C-alpha positions in Angstrom: 6.7 5.0 13.4 7.1 1.2 14.0 10.5 -0.5 13.9 10.0 -0.6 9.4 9.2 3.6 9.5 11.9 5.4 7.6 12.0 9.3 8.2 13.4 11.7 5.7 13.1 15.2 6.3 9.1 15.5 6.9 8.5 12.7 5.1 7.7 9.6 7.0 8.1 6.1 4.5 6.4 2.3 5.6 9.1 -0.2 4.3 7.1 -3.9 5.2 7.5 -7.2 3.9 5.1 -8.8 6.3 2.4 -10.6 4.9 -0.5 -8.6 6.3 0.4 -4.7 6.4 -2.0 -1.9 8.4 -1.7 1.3 5.9 -3.9 4.0 7.7 -7.0 1.7 8.3 -7.1 -0.3 5.6 -5.5 -4.1 6.2 -3.2 -5.5 3.1 -2.5 -9.1 2.9 0.9 -9.7 0.9 1.8 -12.5 -1.1 5.3 -14.2 -0.1 8.2 -12.1 -2.4 6.3 -8.7 -2.4 7.1 -5.4 -0.2 5.0 -2.8 0.3 5.8 0.7 0.5 3.7 3.4 1.8 3.7 7.3 2.6 5.6 9.8 1.3 3.3 12.0 -0.1 3.8 15.9 -0.2 0.2 15.9 0.4 -1.2 15.3 3.8 -4.6 14.2 2.8 -2.9 11.6 0.5 -1.3 8.3 1.1 0.7 7.0 -2.0 0.9 3.1 -1.6 3.5 0.8 -4.1 3.4 -2.6 -4.6 6.8 -4.2 -5.4 8.3 -7.8 -6.5 12.2 -7.7 -6.2 13.0 -4.2 -8.1 9.6 -4.5 -10.1 7.0 -1.9 -9.0 3.9 -4.4 -9.7 1.1 -2.1 -8.3 0.8 1.7 -7.6 -2.5 2.7 -5.4 -3.6 6.0 -4.1 -5.5 6.3 -0.2 -7.5 9.7 0.1 -8.4 10.9 3.4 -11.5 12.4 4.2 -12.5 13.0 7.6 -14.7 10.0 8.3 -13.6 7.6 5.4 -11.1 7.1 3.2 -11.0 6.2 -0.7 -8.7 3.8 -2.5 -7.7 4.5 -6.1 -5.6 2.2 -8.0 -3.6 4.1 -10.4 -1.5 1.0 -11.7 -1.5 -2.6 -11.8 0.4 -5.1 -13.5 -1.3 -8.2 -15.2 1.5 -10.6 -13.3 -1.0 -9.9 -10.2 -4.1 -10.3 -9.2 -5.1 -7.4 -6.7 -8.8 -7.8 -4.5 -9.9 -4.9 -2.8 -12.9 -4.8 -0.5 -13.8 -1.5 0.3 -16.7 -2.5 3.1 -14.2 -4.2 5.1 -11.2 -2.1 4.3 -9.0 -5.0 2.9 -6.6 -5.4 0.2 -5.0 -8.9 -1.7 -2.0 -8.9 -3.3 -1.2 -12.3 -4.9 1.0 -13.5 -7.8 -1.6 -14.6 -11.1 -1.5 -18.1 -11.2 
């Protein structure tokens, strides 16, 4: 666990406000003012990823792990942000709409 990890019971969360965040092999480039909270799922093959701006949840994604690969599913996204996903390079970009 790095300095941003929080362990609550048996669940581990990642809380990060950095510009670049690494979550389970995926790289998230986050615009200033956003923060990422990942983990906490009771299911070990899934990682829940929430993106916040101030106290508003702007997006929620679900990372499902398989043996050799993982799938990223967008569960919800605000109309105020731009979410760009590149599955081949496992990169996600989050920016505020202009």
